[in-house]
C-alpha positions in Angstrom: 0.0 0.0 0.0 1.3 3.5 -0.8 0.8 5.4 2.4 1.5 8.8 0.8 -1.3 8.3 -1.7 -4.0 6.9 0.4 -3.7 7.9 4.1 -5.5 11.0 5.3 -3.8 13.9 6.9 -4.9 14.9 10.4 -2.9 18.1 10.4 -5.0 21.2 10.5 -3.2 22.8 7.6 -6.1 22.5 5.1 -9.2 24.5 6.1 -10.9 24.9 2.7 -14.6 24.1 2.7 -16.0 21.9 -0.1 -16.3 23.6 -3.5 -18.5 22.2 -6.1 -17.1 21.9 -9.6 -19.2 22.7 -12.6 -19.5 19.1 -13.6 -20.9 18.2 -10.2 -23.5 21.0 -10.5 -24.6 20.0 -14.0 -25.7 16.5 -13.1 -28.5 15.2 -10.9 -27.8 13.3 -7.7 -30.2 10.6 -6.4 -30.3 8.4 -3.4 -32.3 5.4 -2.2 -32.1 4.8 1.6 -33.5 1.5 2.9 -33.9 0.8 6.6 -35.4 -2.5 7.5 -36.1 -2.5 11.3 -39.5 -4.0 12.0 -40.0 -7.5 10.5 -43.7 -8.2 10.4 -43.4 -12.0 10.1 -40.8 -12.4 12.7 -41.0 -12.4 16.5 -40.3 -8.9 17.9 -37.1 -10.1 19.5 -35.6 -10.3 16.0 -36.4 -6.7 15.2 -33.7 -4.0 14.9 -33.8 -0.5 16.2 -30.9 1.0 14.3 -31.7 0.9 10.6 -34.3 3.7 10.7 -31.7 5.9 12.5 -29.1 5.0 9.9 -31.5 6.2 7.2 -32.2 9.4 9.1 -28.5 10.1 9.5 -27.8 9.5 5.8 -30.8 11.6 4.7 -29.8 14.6 6.8 -26.2 14.4 5.7 -27.1 14.1 2.0 -29.7 16.9 2.0 -27.8 19.4 4.2 -24.0 19.1 3.9 -22.9 16.5 1.3 -20.2 18.0 -1.1 -22.7 17.6 -4.0 -26.4 18.7 -3.8 -29.1 16.1 -3.1 -32.5 17.6 -3.5 -35.0 16.1 -1.1 -37.3 15.1 -4.0 -34.4 13.0 -5.4 -34.0 11.0 -2.2 -36.2 8.0 -1.8 -36.6 6.8 1.8 -38.0 3.3 2.6 -38.2 2.9 6.4 -40.6 2.6 9.4 -41.0 4.8 12.4 -39.0 7.8 11.3 -39.6 11.2 12.8 -38.6 14.4 11.1 -37.7 12.7 7.9 -40.1 12.2 5.0 -40.6 8.6 4.0 -41.8 7.2 0.6 -42.8 3.8 1.8 -41.7 0.7 3.7 -38.6 -1.5 3.2 -40.6 -4.4 1.6 -39.4 -6.4 -1.3 -42.0 -4.9 -3.7 -41.3 -1.3 -2.7 -37.6 -1.8 -3.0 -38.0 -3.1 -6.5 -40.4 -0.3 -7.4 -37.9 2.3 -6.0 -35.2 0.9 -8.3 -37.5 1.1 -11.2 -38.4 4.7 -10.4 -34.7 5.6 -10.3 -33.9 3.8 -13.5 -36.7 5.7 -15.3 -35.4 9.1 -14.2 -31.6 8.7 -14.6 -29.6 10.3 -17.4 -25.9 9.6 -18.3 -23.6 11.4 -15.9 -26.0 11.3 -12.9 -25.0 9.9 -9.5 -26.8 7.5 -7.2 -26.1 6.7 -3.6 -27.7 3.5 -2.2 -27.8 2.5 1.5 -29.1 -0.8 2.8 -29.4 -1.2 6.6 -31.0 -4.3 8.1 -30.7 -8.0 8.7 -28.7 -10.3 6.5 -28.3 -14.0 6.3 -27.2 -16.8 4.0 -29.0 -19.7 2.3 -27.9 -22.5 0.0 -27.4 -21.0 -3.5 -30.0 -21.7 -6.1 -27.1 -22.2 -8.5 -24.2 -23.4 -6.3 -21.7 -23.0 -9.2 -22.4 -19.2 -9.2 -21.2 -18.8 -5.6 -17.6 -19.5 -4.5 -18.8 -20.6 -1.1 -21.9 -22.4 -2.3 -24.2 -19.8 -0.5 -26.4 -17.0 -1.5 -26.2 -13.8 0.6 -29.6 -12.3 1.4 -30.7 -8.9 2.5 -33.9 -9.2 4.4 -36.8 -6.8 3.6 -39.4 -6.2 6.3 -41.9 -8.6 4.7 -39.4 -11.5 4.7 -41.0 -15.0 5.0 -39.7 -18.5 5.6 -37.8 -20.9 3.4 -39.9 -22.5 0.8 -38.9 -26.1 -0.1 -41.1 -26.0 -3.3 -39.1 -23.1 -4.9 -35.8 -23.5 -2.9 -35.5 -19.9 -1.6 -36.6 -17.6 1.3 -39.9 -15.9 0.6 -39.5 -12.1 -0.2 -35.7 -12.2 0.3 -33.5 -9.9 -1.8 -30.8 -12.3 -3.1 -27.3 -11.0 -3.8 -27.7 -11.8 -7.5 -30.8 -9.7 -7.8 -29.2 -6.8 -6.0 -26.4 -6.9 -8.6 -28.9 -6.9 -11.4 -30.8 -3.9 -9.9 -27.6 -2.0 -9.5 -26.6 -2.8 -13.1 -29.9 -1.4 -14.3 -28.9 2.0 -12.9 -25.3 1.8 -14.3 -26.8 0.9 -17.7 -28.3 4.4 -17.8 -24.8 5.9 -17.5 -25.1 6.8 -13.8 -22.2 6.2 -11.3 -23.4 4.3 -8.2 -22.1 4.1 -4.6 -23.8 1.4 -2.6 -23.3 0.8 1.2 -24.5 -2.3 3.0 -24.7 -2.2 6.8 -25.9 -5.8 7.3 -24.4 -9.2 8.2 -24.5 -12.4 6.3 -23.1 -15.2 8.4 -20.9 -16.0 11.4 -21.5 -16.4 15.1 -21.3 -14.0 18.0 -21.2 -14.5 21.8 -22.8 -11.6 23.6 -22.1 -10.4 27.1 -25.1 -10.2 29.3 -25.3 -6.5 28.3 -27.7 -4.1 30.0 -30.8 -3.2 28.1 -30.0 0.4 27.9 -26.8 -0.5 25.9 -29.0 -1.8 23.1 -26.2 -3.8 21.3 -27.6 -6.0 18.6 -26.2 -8.0 15.7 -27.5 -7.5 12.2 -27.4 -11.1 11.3 -30.4 -13.5 11.4 -29.5 -17.1 12.0 -30.8 -19.2 9.0 -32.7 -21.4 11.4 -35.0 -18.5 12.3 -36.3 -18.6 8.7 -36.6 -22.3 8.5 -33.7 -22.6 6.1 -33.1 -26.4 5.9 -30.5 -28.4 7.5 -28.9 -28.8 4.1 -27.4 -25.4 4.9 -24.9 -27.2 7.1 -24.0 -29.6 4.3 -22.9 -26.8 1.9 -19.2 -27.3 1.4 -17.4 -24.0 1.7 -15.0 -23.9 -1.2 -13.2 -20.7 -0.2 -12.1 -17.9 -2.5 -9.1 -18.8 -4.5 -9.1 -22.5 -3.5 -7.4 -23.3 -0.3 -5.3 -20.1 0.0 -6.6 -18.0 2.9 -4.6 -15.1 1.6 -6.9 -14.7 -1.4 -9.2 -11.7 -1.6 -12.6 -12.3 0.2 -15.7 -12.7 -1.7 -18.0 -9.7 -1.7 -21.2 -10.3 0.4 -23.3 -9.1 -2.6 -22.6 -9.9 -6.2 -22.6 -6.2 -7.1 -19.1 -5.8 -8.2 -18.5 -8.6 -10.6 -16.4 -7.6 -13.6 -19.1 -8.3 -16.1 -20.3 -6.2 -19.0 -23.3 -4.0 -18.4 -25.7 -3.7 -21.3 -26.3 0.0 -22.2 -28.1 2.0 -24.9 -26.0 2.9 -27.9 -23.5 5.6 -27.2 -24.0 5.3 -23.4 -21.0 4.3 -21.2 -21.9 2.2 -18.2 -21.6 4.1 -14.9 -18.9 3.2 -12.4 -19.6 1.3 -9.2 -18.1 1.5 -5.7 -19.4 -0.8 -3.0 -18.8 -0.6 0.8 -19.7 -3.6 3.0 -19.9 -3.6 6.8 -18.7 -7.2 7.1 -17.4 -10.0 5.0 -19.6 -13.1 4.3 -18.4 -15.0 7.4 -18.7 -12.0 9.8 -21.3 -10.1 11.8 -21.7 -6.4 12.3 -23.3 -4.7 15.3 -25.5 -1.8 16.0 -25.3 0.1 19.3 -26.3 3.4 20.8 -24.2 6.3 19.5 -22.5 8.7 19.8 -20.6 7.4 22.8 -21.4 9.2 26.1 -24.4 11.1 24.8 -27.5 10.7 27.1 -29.9 10.8 24.2 -27.8 8.6 21.9 -29.7 6.4 19.5 -29.2 2.8 18.2 -27.1 3.1 15.0 -25.3 0.8 12.8 -21.6 1.0 13.9 -20.5 1.0 10.3 -23.0 3.6 9.1 -22.2 6.0 11.9 -18.4 5.6 11.5 -18.8 6.1 7.7 -20.7 9.3 8.0 -18.5 10.6 10.8 -15.6 10.2 8.4 -17.5 11.8 5.6 -18.3 14.8 7.8 -14.6 15.3 8.5 -13.3 14.5 5.0 -16.1 15.3 2.6 -13.8 15.7 -0.4 -11.6 12.6 0.1 -11.4 9.6 -2.2 -13.3 6.4 -1.5 -10.0 4.8 -0.6 -9.1 7.5 1.9 -12.5 7.2 3.5 -12.2 3.4 3.7 -8.7 3.7 5.3 -10.0 6.1 7.9 -13.0 3.9 8.7 -10.6 1.0 9.3 -8.5 3.2 11.5 -11.5 4.3 13.6 -12.6 0.7 14.0 -9.1 -0.2 15.4 -8.6 2.8 17.6 -12.2 2.9 18.9 -12.3 -0.9 19.4 -15.7 -0.7 17.7 -16.1 -4.1 16.1 -14.1 -7.1 15.1 -15.7 -7.4 11.7 -13.6 -6.4 8.6 -15.3 -3.9 6.4 -14.8 -4.6 2.7 -14.4 -1.9 0.0 -14.6 -2.5 -3.8 -14.5 -0.5 -7.0 -12.5 2.4 -8.2 -11.4 3.7 -4.8 -9.2 6.5 -6.3 -12.2 8.5 -7.2 -13.5 11.3 -4.9 -16.7 10.3 -3.0 -19.9 11.4 -4.6 -17.9 12.2 -7.8 -17.2 15.6 -6.1 -14.2 17.8 -6.4 -11.1 16.8 -4.4 -10.2 18.8 -1.3 -8.7 18.7 2.2 -10.0 18.1 5.6 -12.8 20.4 6.8 -11.8 21.5 10.3 -13.7 24.8 10.4 -17.2 26.0 9.7 -18.9 29.3 9.0 -20.8 30.6 12.0 -24.0 32.7 12.5 -24.3 35.0 15.5 -27.8 34.8 17.2 -29.4 36.0 20.4 -28.7 32.6 22.1 -25.1 32.3 21.0 -23.1 31.4 18.0 -24.6 28.7 15.8 -22.2 26.3 14.0 -23.3 23.9 11.2 -21.3 21.0 12.8 -22.0 18.7 15.8 -21.3 15.3 17.3 -20.8 13.8 13.8 -18.0 16.2 13.2 -16.1 15.4 16.4 -17.4 18.2 18.5 -18.5 17.8 22.1 -19.9 19.9 24.9 -17.0 22.0 26.2 -15.0 21.9 23.0 -13.1 25.2 22.4 -13.0 26.6 18.9 -10.9 29.5 17.6 -12.8 32.3 16.0 -11.3 33.4 12.7 -12.3 36.5 10.7 -11.5 34.6 7.4 -11.2 31.1 6.3 -7.6 31.5 5.3 -6.3 33.2 8.5 -3.6 31.5 10.5 -4.8 30.0 13.8 -2.5 32.2 15.8 -4.5 35.2 14.4 -7.7 34.1 16.1 -9.8 37.1 17.2 -11.0 35.1 20.2 -12.4 31.7 21.3 -15.8 30.1 21.9 -16.8 27.0 23.8 -19.5 24.6 22.6 -22.5 24.9 25.1 -25.0 22.5 23.4 -25.1 20.4 20.3 -26.8 17.6 18.4 -25.6 15.4 15.5 -25.3 18.1 12.9 -25.4 21.5 14.8 -23.9 23.2 17.8 -24.3 26.5 19.8 -21.2 28.1 21.3 -20.6 31.0 23.7 -17.5 33.2 24.1 -14.7 32.1 26.4 -11.4 33.7 27.4 -8.3 31.8 26.3 -4.7 32.8 26.0 -5.5 36.2 27.2 -7.9 36.8 24.4 -11.6 37.8 24.8 -14.0 37.8 21.9 -14.8 41.4 20.9 -18.4 42.6 21.4 -18.7 43.7 17.7 -17.9 40.8 15.4 -17.2 41.1 11.7 -19.2 39.2 9.1 -18.0 36.0 7.6 -16.7 34.4 10.8 -15.3 30.8 10.9 -15.1 28.5 13.9 -11.9 26.4 13.7 -11.3 23.2 15.5 -8.1 23.2 17.6 -5.7 20.3 18.2 -7.0 17.9 20.8 -5.1 16.2 23.6 -4.9 12.4 23.3 -6.9 10.6 26.0 -4.7 7.7 27.1 -7.2 6.4 29.7 -9.2 3.3 29.1 -12.7 2.7 30.6 -13.5 -0.9 31.5 -17.0 -2.0 32.4 -17.2 -4.6 35.2 -19.3 -7.7 34.8 -22.8 -7.9 36.5 -22.6 -9.5 39.9 -24.3 -12.8 40.6 -21.9 -15.4 39.2 -18.9 -16.9 40.9 -16.3 -15.4 38.5 -17.9 -11.9 38.7 -18.2 -12.0 42.4 -14.5 -13.1 42.7 -13.5 -10.1 40.6 -15.7 -7.6 42.4 -14.2 -8.8 45.7 -10.7 -8.1 44.4 -11.7 -4.8 42.8 -9.6 -2.6 45.1 -6.5 -4.7 44.5 -7.3 -4.6 40.7 -7.5 -0.8 40.7 -4.2 -0.6 42.6 -2.4 -2.9 40.2 -3.9 -1.3 37.1 -2.7 2.2 37.6 -4.2 5.6 36.8 -4.9 5.0 33.1 -7.6 2.3 33.7 -11.0 3.4 34.9 -13.5 0.8 36.1 -17.2 1.5 35.8 -20.5 -0.4 36.4 -21.6 -3.0 34.0 -24.3 -0.8 32.4 -22.0 2.2 31.8 -20.3 3.3 28.5 -16.9 1.7 28.2 -14.0 1.0 25.9 -13.8 -2.7 27.0 -16.3 -4.9 28.8 -15.5 -7.6 31.3 -17.9 -10.6 31.0 -18.7 -14.1 32.3 -19.7 -16.5 29.5 -21.3 -19.5 31.1 -21.7 -21.4 27.8 -18.1 -20.9 26.8 -15.3 -23.4 27.1 -14.1 -21.4 30.2 -17.2 -20.7 32.3 -15.0 -19.7 35.3 -13.1 -17.0 33.3 -13.4 -13.2 33.1 -13.5 -12.4 29.3 -12.3 -9.1 27.9 -14.8 -8.0 25.2 -14.9 -4.9 23.0 -17.2 -2.0 23.7 -20.1 -3.7 22.0 -19.9 -6.8 24.3 -19.6 -9.0 21.2 -16.9 -11.6 20.8 -17.0 -13.2 17.4 -14.1 -15.5 18.0 -13.4 -16.7 21.5 -10.2 -18.4 20.4 -8.6 -14.9 20.0 -10.5 -13.2 22.9 -8.5 -12.5 26.1 -9.7 -14.2 29.2 -8.4 -14.8 32.8 -9.5 -17.8 34.8 -10.7 -17.2 38.4 -11.1 -20.6 40.1 -7.3 -21.2 40.3 -6.4 -17.8 41.7 -6.5 -15.9 44.9 -8.0 -12.4 44.8 -4.5 -10.8 44.6 -3.4 -13.2 41.9 -6.6 -12.4 39.9 -6.0 -8.7 40.3 -2.3 -9.0 39.1 -3.2 -11.2 36.1 -6.2 -9.2 34.9 -4.4 -5.8 35.4 -1.5 -7.1 33.2 -3.9 -8.2 30.5 -5.7 -4.9 30.5 -2.5 -2.9 30.5 -1.2 -4.8 27.5 -4.3 -4.0 25.6 -4.3 -0.4 26.7 -0.7 0.2 25.5 -1.5 -1.3 22.1 -4.6 0.9 21.8 -2.7 4.0 23.0 -0.1 3.5 20.2 -2.9 3.5 17.7 -4.6 6.5 19.4 -1.3 8.4 19.2 -0.9 7.4 15.6 -4.3 8.7 14.8 -3.7 12.0 16.5 -0.4 12.7 14.9 -1.5 11.4 11.5 0.3 11.6 8.2 1.5 15.2 8.4 2.7 16.9 5.2 6.1 15.4 4.6 6.7 13.8 1.2 7.6 10.3 2.1 6.4 7.3 0.2 6.0 4.0 2.1 5.0 0.8 0.5 4.5 -2.5 2.4 5.3 -5.7 0.5 5.2 -9.4 1.1 6.4 -12.7 -0.3 5.9 -16.3 0.5 8.3 -19.3 0.9 6.8 -20.7 -2.3 7.1 -17.5 -4.4 10.0 -15.2 -3.6 8.7 -12.4 -5.8 7.8 -9.3 -3.7 4.2 -8.0 -4.2 2.6 -4.9 -2.8 0.2 -5.2 0.1 -3.0 -3.4 -0.7 -4.9 -1.4 2.0 -8.3 -2.9 0.8 -9.4 -5.5 1.0 -7.5 -5.8 4.3 -4.6 -8.1 3.3 -4.4 -11.6 4.9 -1.1 -13.3 5.6 -0.3 -16.8 7.0 2.7 -18.1 9.0 6.1 -17.8 7.2 4.8 -15.0 4.9 7.4 -12.2 5.0 6.7 -8.5 5.4 9.1 -6.0 3.7 9.1 -2.2 3.6 10.0 0.0 0.6 10.3 3.7 1.4 11.6 6.8 -0.4 12.4 10.2 1.1 11.3 12.9 -1.4 12.0 15.7 1.0 15.0 18.0 0.9 15.9 17.1 4.5 16.7 13.8 6.2 14.1 11.7 8.0 14.2 8.9 10.5 12.0 5.8 10.0 10.8 3.3 12.6 8.6 0.4 11.9 6.5 -1.2 14.7 3.9 -4.0 14.7 0.9 -4.5 16.9 0.0 -8.2 17.1 -3.3 -9.8 17.6 -2.2 -10.6 21.2 -1.7 -6.8 21.8 2.0 -7.2 21.6 4.1 -4.4 20.2 7.3 -5.3 18.2 9.9 -2.9 16.9 11.4 -4.1 13.6 13.5 -1.2 12.1 15.0 2.1 12.8 17.2 4.1 10.4 17.8 7.5 8.6 17.0 8.4 5.0 18.8 11.3 3.5 17.0 13.3 0.7 16.4 11.0 -2.2 17.3 7.8 -0.3 15.3 4.6 -0.7 14.9 1.9 1.9 14.3 -1.7 0.8 14.3 -4.0 3.8 12.8 -7.3 4.9 11.3 -6.9 8.3 9.9 -10.1 9.7 8.0 -13.3 9.0 4.6 -14.1 10.4 4.8 -16.4 13.3 2.4 -19.3 14.1 1.4 -18.0 17.6 -1.4 -15.5 18.1 -3.2 -14.7 14.8 -6.0 -12.3 14.0 -6.3 -8.5 13.6 -2.9 -6.9 13.5 -1.5 -3.4 12.6 1.6 -2.0 11.0 2.8 1.3 12.4 5.4 3.4 10.4 6.8 6.4 12.3 8.7 9.1 10.3 10.4 12.1 11.8 12.3 15.0 10.3 15.9 14.5 11.5 17.8 17.4 13.1 21.2 18.3 11.9 24.0 16.3 13.7 21.4 14.5 15.9 21.7 10.8 16.7 19.1 8.5 15.2 16.9 7.8 18.2 15.6 4.3 18.8 11.9 3.6 19.3 12.5 0.0 20.4 11.5 0.9 23.9 7.9 1.1 22.6 8.1 -2.7 22.3 6.3 -4.2 25.3 9.2 -6.6 25.9 11.9 -4.0 25.8 13.4 -1.8 28.5 13.6 1.9 27.8 17.1 2.5 26.5 17.3 6.2 25.5 16.0 8.2 28.4 19.5 9.8 28.7 19.1 11.3 25.2 16.2 13.5 26.2 12.7 13.4 24.9 10.9 15.1 22.0 7.3 16.1 22.6 6.1 13.0 20.9 8.6 10.9 23.0 7.0 12.4 26.1 3.6 11.4 24.7 4.8 7.8 24.2 6.0 7.8 27.8 2.6 9.1 29.0 1.0 6.3 27.0 2.6 3.9 29.4 4.8 1.5 27.3 6.4 -1.4 29.1 6.8 -5.1 28.5 5.3 -7.7 26.1 6.2 -10.6 23.9 6.6 -10.7 20.1 4.4 -12.7 17.8 6.5 -12.6 14.7 10.0 -13.7 13.8 12.7 -11.2 12.8 14.4 -11.7 9.4 17.5 -9.8 10.6 18.8 -8.0 13.7 20.4 -4.7 13.0 18.8 -2.3 15.4 20.2 1.3 15.2 19.5 4.2 17.3 16.3 6.0 16.1 13.7 8.3 17.5 10.1 9.4 17.8 8.4 11.2 15.0 5.7 13.7 14.1 4.3 11.5 11.3 2.7 8.1 12.0 1.2 5.9 9.2 -0.9 2.8 9.9 -1.9 -0.2 7.9 -4.3 -3.0 9.0 -3.5 -6.7 8.4 -5.2 -10.1 9.1 -3.2 -13.2 9.9 -4.7 -16.7 9.6 -3.4 -20.2 10.0 -2.4 -22.0 6.7 -5.0 -24.4 5.5 
C-alpha cells in the first residue's frame, strides 16, 4: 500500500470548505435509503432499532451538507418509524424493486446514485451453487421476509445478492455512477455479554434457522475464495461488483460502481447506541455511523481514503471485530465531487442565544470543545480574534458561547464571515473498563478483588459499572469453554471468535493473583490501543515520504505490494518488507512497529533516510502464535542536523527503555505518557540490525489479518 497516496492527513493545515465543480452541478444526484427495522413476520425479539436511524442520518447528511447537492425530492426513503424525515414507503421487497424502477426511469448519463441498505442479512444454499464461490447466496432481508420454501428453494420475499447486482446494473446501464453501502451481516457467530438493556447492542445477522432454512445449509461445502489459499481476496457479500459487461443503450458508457460492505460473508456487524457518552444517543449501525462521521470530517476525500479512515476508527475505537470490505474504483472522490482537504472549520452565525455552527457530534465536537474564532477562512490559527466553547449540540449543529483563552476575549462587535476552527485535541490515554454484573462466581470473585485490581492497574484504567459506557467490557460467559473465566470483550460486548478473545481464569487464583493477572492483561491491551490512538492524533502530516509495504511467500520469492483494501491476509512464514523513499530536501528517520493480535508491540526497524534515499528491507515473517487482527505502524520524523538517530525499540512491550538519557521530544513524552512497558513478540525477525532511532511527528498505519495456513 502506498501510504502517501491513500492515508488521510490529520494536520489542521487545510481548512478549505468543499467547493462544487461545474461538472458536479450539471448532473442530478439521487439516493435510495433502505432501513429494515420491524420485521412483520418475525417475533419482535428479532427486530432491529438502528436501521431507521441510519436512514435518518444518511438523509440529513445528503440533503444538508454533502459535497454535492441532493434535492430532497431526489432521495427515496423506505423505512418505518422515522420522525422528522419524510418517507416514501416501507422496506418491503416490492417497494424496494419499485424504487429501483423509479430511479432507472429518471436517470440520465452522468447522474450519480447513492444506495444505502441497513437491516438484517443471512445466508442460504445457493440456487445455483456454481455461481457462488462458497456455495451460498447472501440475502438482504426486507421487512416482509417470509420463511424458506422447499417448493421453490429460496426464502420468501428475500433480496438475493444476484438480484441486488442486477438492480444496481440497471442503474449503471443508464450511465449513472453508483455508490452502494451495505450495513448488514450475512453469516458468522457471535457471543454476547449479558449486556444491560440500555446499551442496546444487537447484531444485524439472522441465523438461517429462524427462517426455517433447511439443515442442508450445514452440508454446503465452503469452497473458499481462490481454492485453499486463505490469503486470497474475500468474496463480496453481494454480487454487485463482478467484472461483467453492463448492457447499455447505444452511445452510453456504463456508470462506475463503488461498494462498501460492513462485514465479509463470514462476519457479523453490530448496532449500538451512538455517539458514545451522549445521554440521548440512538441505536445506530456502527458501520453507518463511522462512515458518516468520516464523511463529515473529510467530505472531499477519495473512497480509498474514507475506507482507510473507517478501518482506523474501528481499530482505535475498538468498535467491532468485523472487517469492512471496499470494492470498486477507490481512487475517485466520494460522490464524484471535487477533491479537497479536511474540513476542520465551519462558517458561523451570530444569534441572540449564542453562535450557531453547522457542525455537531458527527464532526467530532462535544460539549465543552473550544474553537478558535477566525475572521476569514484563510487566516492562520494564531491570528484568532477570540475563542468560543460549545455549550450545546446535536448530531449536525452546535451552539457556542464566548470564552477567554490565552488572554484573548472575543470582541463585542464581530465582523461578518466568521469561521469557527477546531483546535488540536489532547490524546486521551485512559481506558474505561465495564465490570461484569454481579451474581456469578467469577464476577463476584473479581468484584471482591476490585480494590486490588485498581491498585495494580494504575491511573490509566478506569473501572465503571456493567451498564455504563466503556471501551472494554468484562464478562462471564457460562456457555463458553471457560465458564469460570473473566473475558475481555470490545465496547459492543460482542466476541465473534473466543479463540482470540483474552480471558483470565478465576477458580485457580486468589484475589490478589486475579488482580495482578487481569491488570497485566488490560494494561497490555491499553498500551497497544494507545499507540494506535497516538498514531491517529499525529497522522500523516505533510512530509513527502512514500512508504509501500510488501510481502512474499516461501513458495514465491517475488515481492508483491500489500493493498490497503481489502485488508490483506497473511499466513505463517509469509514475509513482510518495507519500501520507502524520502522525497523531501531534508533527512528523515524511519521506525517500523507491529501491533500483534495478542496486543504485543514489536519494533522491527529504525534508520535514517537522506534526501532522495530509498529503503528496501525485509522486516519479519509471520509467526504461528497469536493470529488475527494486526496493525503495522510506520513512524517518520524530520531529522535534526547532527542529531543521533533515536531508537523507538523501547515502545516494544518486551523492551526496556534505552534512550532516556538522550532527552525526549514532545512525541517521545507522549509515548512515555501512553505507558509503554513489557510484552512478547508474535513474529520472527528476518534480521537483527537495530540502530538508534527516534520518535516522529508522522505516523502511518496499515491493517493486516493473519490466519493459519489451510
